[in-house]
DSSP file (Angstrom, degrees, kcal/mol; ACC not computed):
  #  RESIDUE AA STRUCTURE BP1 BP2  ACC     N-H-->O    O-->H-N    N-H-->O    O-->H-N    TCO  KAPPA ALPHA  PHI   PSI    X-CA   Y-CA   Z-CA
    1    1 A M              0   0    0      0, 0.0    11,-2.0     0, 0.0     2,-0.4   0.000 360.0 360.0 360.0 129.2  -14.5    6.6  -12.6
    2    2 A S  E     -A   11   0A   0      9,-0.2     2,-0.4    74,-0.1     9,-0.2  -0.977 360.0-172.0-127.1 142.4  -18.1    7.5  -12.8
    3    3 A A  E     -A   10   0A   0      7,-2.3     7,-2.7    -2,-0.4     2,-0.5  -0.988  11.2-152.0-134.4 125.5  -21.1    5.6  -11.6
    4    4 A D  E     -A    9   0A   0     -2,-0.4     5,-0.2     5,-0.2     2,-0.2  -0.820  14.0-178.0 -98.7 133.8  -24.6    6.6  -12.3
    5    5 A T        -     0   0    0      3,-3.5    -2,-0.0    -2,-0.5     5,-0.0  -0.441  52.7 -73.5-110.0-168.5  -27.5    5.7   -9.9
    6    6 A D  S    S-     0   0    0      1,-0.2     3,-0.1    -2,-0.2    -2,-0.0   0.898 125.0  -2.4 -56.3 -42.7  -31.1    6.5  -10.3
    7    7 A T  S    S+     0   0    0      1,-0.1     2,-0.3    48,-0.0    -1,-0.2   0.446 123.9  60.6-130.9  -3.2  -30.7   10.2   -9.5
    8    8 A Q        -     0   0    0      2,-0.0    -3,-3.5    44,-0.0     2,-0.4  -0.924  57.5-145.4-134.1 156.2  -27.1   10.8   -8.7
    9    9 A T  E     -AB   4  53A   0     44,-3.3    44,-2.8    -2,-0.3     2,-0.5  -0.969  10.6-158.7-118.3 132.2  -23.6   10.5  -10.2
   10   10 A T  E     +AB   3  52A   0     -7,-2.7    -7,-2.3    -2,-0.4     2,-0.4  -0.955  15.0 178.2-111.6 125.1  -20.5    9.5   -8.3
   11   11 A T  E     -AB   2  51A   0     40,-2.7    40,-3.1    -2,-0.5     2,-0.5  -0.986  18.1-149.9-128.7 136.4  -17.2   10.5   -9.7
   12   12 A V  E     - B   0  50A   0    -11,-2.0    65,-2.8    -2,-0.4     2,-0.3  -0.924  18.7-170.7-107.2 124.5  -13.7    9.9   -8.3
   13   13 A Y  E     -CB  76  49A   0     36,-3.0    36,-2.6    -2,-0.5     2,-0.5  -0.799  21.0-129.5-111.1 153.4  -11.1   12.5   -9.2
   14   14 A R  E     -CB  75  48A   0     61,-3.7    60,-3.2    -2,-0.3    61,-0.8  -0.914  26.6-174.1-100.4 127.2   -7.3   12.5   -8.6
   15   15 A V  E     -C   73   0A   0     32,-3.3     3,-0.4    -2,-0.5     2,-0.3  -0.988  10.2-149.7-124.3 127.6   -6.1   15.8   -7.0
   16   16 A T  E    S+C   72   0A   0     56,-2.8    56,-1.8    -2,-0.4     3,-0.1  -0.716  71.4  36.9 -97.9 148.0   -2.4   16.5   -6.5
   17   17 A G  S    S+     0   0    0      1,-0.3     2,-0.3    -2,-0.3    -1,-0.2   0.221  72.1 131.0 103.7 -12.7   -0.9   18.6   -3.7
   18   18 A M        +     0   0    0     -3,-0.4    -1,-0.3     1,-0.1     3,-0.1  -0.582  16.7 157.5 -75.2 132.0   -3.2   17.6   -0.8
   19   19 A T        +     0   0    0     -2,-0.3     2,-0.3     1,-0.2    -1,-0.1   0.503  55.3  14.0-129.4 -10.7   -1.1   16.7    2.2
   20   20 A C  S  > S-     0   0    0      1,-0.1     4,-2.0    24,-0.0    -1,-0.2  -0.881  85.8 -80.5-155.3-178.9   -3.4   17.2    5.3
   21   21 A G  H  > S+     0   0    0     -2,-0.3     4,-2.4     1,-0.2     5,-0.1   0.837 123.2  57.5 -62.6 -34.9   -6.9   17.7    6.7
   22   22 A H  H  > S+     0   0    0      2,-0.2     4,-2.3     1,-0.2    -1,-0.2   0.911 106.4  49.9 -62.5 -41.5   -6.8   21.4    5.9
   23   23 A C  H  > S+     0   0    0      1,-0.2     4,-2.4     2,-0.2     5,-0.2   0.931 109.8  50.7 -60.7 -46.3   -6.1   20.5    2.2
   24   24 A E  H  X S+     0   0    0     -4,-2.0     4,-2.5     1,-0.2    -2,-0.2   0.905 110.8  49.8 -58.2 -42.3   -9.1   18.1    2.2
   25   25 A G  H  X S+     0   0    0     -4,-2.4     4,-2.6     2,-0.2    -1,-0.2   0.894 109.0  50.8 -65.0 -41.4  -11.3   20.8    3.7
   26   26 A A  H  X S+     0   0    0     -4,-2.3     4,-2.0     2,-0.2    -2,-0.2   0.926 114.0  43.9 -63.7 -44.9  -10.2   23.4    1.1
   27   27 A V  H  X S+     0   0    0     -4,-2.4     4,-2.5     1,-0.2     5,-0.3   0.915 114.0  51.0 -66.5 -42.9  -11.0   21.1   -1.8
   28   28 A T  H  X S+     0   0    0     -4,-2.5     4,-2.4    -5,-0.2    -2,-0.2   0.910 109.3  50.8 -60.5 -44.2  -14.2   20.0   -0.2
   29   29 A T  H  X S+     0   0    0     -4,-2.6     4,-0.9     2,-0.2    -1,-0.2   0.933 113.1  44.2 -61.0 -47.8  -15.4   23.5    0.3
   30   30 A E  H >< S+     0   0    0     -4,-2.0     3,-0.5     1,-0.2     4,-0.3   0.921 116.8  44.7 -66.4 -44.0  -14.7   24.6   -3.3
   31   31 A L  H >< S+     0   0    0     -4,-2.5     3,-1.4     1,-0.2    -1,-0.2   0.856 107.1  59.7 -69.6 -33.7  -16.2   21.5   -4.8
   32   32 A S  H 3< S+     0   0    0     -4,-2.4    -1,-0.2    -5,-0.3    -2,-0.2   0.758  97.0  62.8 -64.4 -23.6  -19.3   21.6   -2.5
   33   33 A A  T << S+     0   0    0     -4,-0.9    -1,-0.3    -3,-0.5    -2,-0.2   0.618  79.9 105.1 -78.4 -12.3  -20.1   25.0   -3.9
   34   34 A L  S X  S-     0   0    0     -3,-1.4     3,-1.8    -4,-0.3     2,-0.1  -0.453  86.2 -97.6 -70.9 141.5  -20.6   23.7   -7.5
   35   35 A A  T 3  S+     0   0    0      1,-0.2    -1,-0.1    -2,-0.1     3,-0.1  -0.342 106.4  15.8 -59.8 131.1  -24.2   23.4   -8.6
   36   36 A G  T 3  S+     0   0    0      1,-0.3    18,-2.4    17,-0.1     2,-0.3   0.264  86.3 135.1  92.2 -11.7  -25.7   20.0   -8.1
   37   37 A V  E <   +D   53   0A   0     -3,-1.8    -1,-0.3    16,-0.2    16,-0.3  -0.570  24.4 174.4 -75.8 128.7  -23.0   18.6   -5.8
   38   38 A T  E     +     0   0A   0     14,-3.1     2,-0.3     1,-0.4    15,-0.2   0.670  64.1   4.4-107.6 -23.5  -24.5   16.7   -2.8
   39   39 A S  E     -D   52   0A   0     13,-1.7    13,-2.7    -8,-0.1     2,-0.4  -0.978  53.4-165.5-160.3 152.2  -21.4   15.4   -1.2
   40   40 A V  E     -D   51   0A   0     -2,-0.3     2,-0.4    11,-0.2    11,-0.2  -0.999   1.8-174.0-138.2 133.8  -17.6   15.5   -1.4
   41   41 A K  E     -D   50   0A   0      9,-2.4     9,-2.8    -2,-0.4     2,-0.4  -0.934   9.1-172.7-130.2 108.7  -15.0   13.2    0.3
   42   42 A A  E     -D   49   0A   0     -2,-0.4     2,-0.5     7,-0.2     7,-0.2  -0.847   5.2-167.9-102.2 136.7  -11.4   14.2   -0.1
   43   43 A V  E >>> -D   48   0A   0      5,-2.5     4,-2.1    -2,-0.4     5,-0.9  -0.932   6.6-168.1-126.7 106.0   -8.6   11.9    1.1
   44   44 A A  T 345S+     0   0    0     -2,-0.5    -1,-0.1     1,-0.2   -27,-0.1   0.861  84.6  62.6 -61.4 -37.3   -5.2   13.5    1.2
   45   45 A A  T 345S+     0   0    0      1,-0.2    -1,-0.2     2,-0.1    -2,-0.0   0.831 119.2  24.7 -60.1 -33.7   -3.4   10.2    1.7
   46   46 A T  T <45S-     0   0    0     -3,-0.7    -1,-0.2     2,-0.2    -2,-0.2   0.612  98.9-127.6-105.3 -16.4   -4.6    8.8   -1.6
   47   47 A G  T  <5 +     0   0    0     -4,-2.1   -32,-3.3     1,-0.3     2,-0.4   0.633  64.3 136.2  76.1  13.5   -5.2   12.1   -3.5
   48   48 A E  E   < -BD  14  43A   0     -5,-0.9    -5,-2.5   -34,-0.2     2,-0.5  -0.777  36.7-169.3-100.4 139.8   -8.7   10.9   -4.4
   49   49 A V  E     -BD  13  42A   0    -36,-2.6   -36,-3.0    -2,-0.4     2,-0.6  -0.985   8.4-156.4-126.8 119.4  -11.8   13.1   -4.1
   50   50 A T  E     -BD  12  41A   0     -9,-2.8    -9,-2.4    -2,-0.5     2,-0.5  -0.855  12.1-170.3 -99.3 124.1  -15.2   11.4   -4.5
   51   51 A V  E     -BD  11  40A   0    -40,-3.1   -40,-2.7    -2,-0.6     2,-0.5  -0.958   9.2-163.3-119.4 127.2  -17.9   13.7   -5.6
   52   52 A V  E     +BD  10  39A   0    -13,-2.7   -14,-3.1    -2,-0.5   -13,-1.7  -0.940  22.6 168.0-107.7 129.1  -21.6   12.9   -5.6
   53   53 A S  E     -BD   9  37A   0    -44,-2.8   -44,-3.3    -2,-0.5   -16,-0.2  -0.924  48.9-115.0-140.3 162.8  -23.8   15.1   -7.8
   54   54 A A  S    S+     0   0    0    -18,-2.4   -17,-0.1    -2,-0.3   -18,-0.1   0.780 102.7   3.1 -67.6 -27.1  -27.3   15.3   -9.2
   55   55 A A  S    S-     0   0    0    -46,-0.1   -46,-0.2   -19,-0.1    -1,-0.1  -0.953 102.3 -67.0-150.8 162.9  -25.8   15.0  -12.7
   56   56 A P        -     0   0    0      0, 0.0     2,-0.2     0, 0.0    -2,-0.0  -0.284  57.4-126.1 -55.7 140.0  -22.4   14.6  -14.3
   57   57 A L        -     0   0    0      1,-0.1     2,-0.5    -4,-0.0   -21,-0.0  -0.584  17.8-107.3 -90.9 151.4  -20.2   17.6  -13.6
   58   58 A D    >>  -     0   0    0     -2,-0.2     4,-1.9     1,-0.2     3,-0.6  -0.653  25.4-141.6 -73.4 124.1  -18.4   19.7  -16.2
   59   59 A E  H 3> S+     0   0    0     -2,-0.5     4,-2.9     1,-0.3     5,-0.2   0.834 100.2  58.4 -61.9 -31.7  -14.7   18.8  -15.8
   60   60 A A  H 3> S+     0   0    0      2,-0.2     4,-2.3     1,-0.2    -1,-0.3   0.885 106.7  48.2 -63.7 -37.5  -13.7   22.5  -16.5
   61   61 A A  H <> S+     0   0    0     -3,-0.6     4,-2.1     2,-0.2    -2,-0.2   0.894 112.4  48.2 -68.8 -40.1  -15.8   23.5  -13.5
   62   62 A V  H  X S+     0   0    0     -4,-1.9     4,-2.5     2,-0.2     5,-0.2   0.932 111.9  49.8 -64.0 -45.5  -14.3   20.9  -11.3
   63   63 A R  H  X S+     0   0    0     -4,-2.9     4,-2.7     1,-0.2    -2,-0.2   0.908 110.6  50.1 -59.2 -43.8  -10.8   21.9  -12.4
   64   64 A A  H  X S+     0   0    0     -4,-2.3     4,-2.4     2,-0.2    -1,-0.2   0.893 110.9  49.0 -63.4 -40.5  -11.6   25.6  -11.7
   65   65 A A  H  X S+     0   0    0     -4,-2.1     4,-1.5     2,-0.2    -2,-0.2   0.916 112.7  46.8 -66.2 -43.1  -12.8   24.7   -8.2
   66   66 A V  H  X>S+     0   0    0     -4,-2.5     5,-2.3     2,-0.2     4,-0.6   0.912 112.6  50.5 -65.2 -42.1   -9.8   22.6   -7.4
   67   67 A D  H ><5S+     0   0    0     -4,-2.7     3,-1.3     1,-0.2    -2,-0.2   0.910 106.8  54.8 -59.8 -42.8   -7.5   25.4   -8.8
   68   68 A E  H 3<5S+     0   0    0     -4,-2.4    -1,-0.2     1,-0.3    -2,-0.2   0.836 105.1  53.6 -60.3 -33.9   -9.3   27.9   -6.6
   69   69 A A  H 3<5S-     0   0    0     -4,-1.5    -1,-0.3    -5,-0.1    -2,-0.2   0.637 124.7-105.9 -76.2 -13.8   -8.6   25.7   -3.6
   70   70 A G  T <<5S+     0   0    0     -3,-1.3     2,-0.2    -4,-0.6    -3,-0.2   0.651  84.4 100.4 100.4  18.3   -4.9   25.8   -4.5
   71   71 A Y      < -     0   0    0     -5,-2.3     2,-0.5   -48,-0.0    -1,-0.4  -0.688  67.1-110.2-127.9 179.8   -4.5   22.3   -5.9
   72   72 A E  E     -C   16   0A   0    -56,-1.8   -56,-2.8    -2,-0.2     2,-0.6  -0.955  16.1-135.4-122.8 131.0   -4.3   20.6   -9.3
   73   73 A L  E     -C   15   0A   0     -2,-0.5   -58,-0.2   -58,-0.2     3,-0.1  -0.714  17.0-175.0 -80.3 121.4   -6.9   18.2  -10.8
   74   74 A A  E     -     0   0A   0    -60,-3.2     2,-0.2    -2,-0.6   -59,-0.2   0.474  49.3-100.2 -95.2  -4.2   -5.0   15.3  -12.4
   75   75 A G  E     -C   14   0A   0    -61,-0.8   -61,-3.7   -16,-0.1    -1,-0.4  -0.705  60.3 -28.3 118.6-170.7   -8.2   13.8  -13.9
   76   76 A Q  E      C   13   0A   0    -63,-0.3   -63,-0.3    -2,-0.2   -74,-0.1  -0.584 360.0 360.0 -83.2 145.6  -10.6   11.0  -13.0
   77   77 A A              0   0    0    -65,-2.8   -64,-0.2    -2,-0.2    -1,-0.1   0.454 360.0 360.0 -79.0 360.0   -9.3    8.1  -11.0
């Protein structure tokens, strides 16, 4: 799911493997490092990660960041 506002894009991704707050932090740290990302909210209980960015993100870059954190991107929610 993506929603565009005047200057920002909000996208919700499904990430598998997150089980706790540490997992949420690892995914948040990696995604926050992507260019243009202004906020990240990861929720282990639902497996959803909401990313707000200045422009739509390249899914390959998102996948690489999630992989770097040790989890798997299952796609957009």
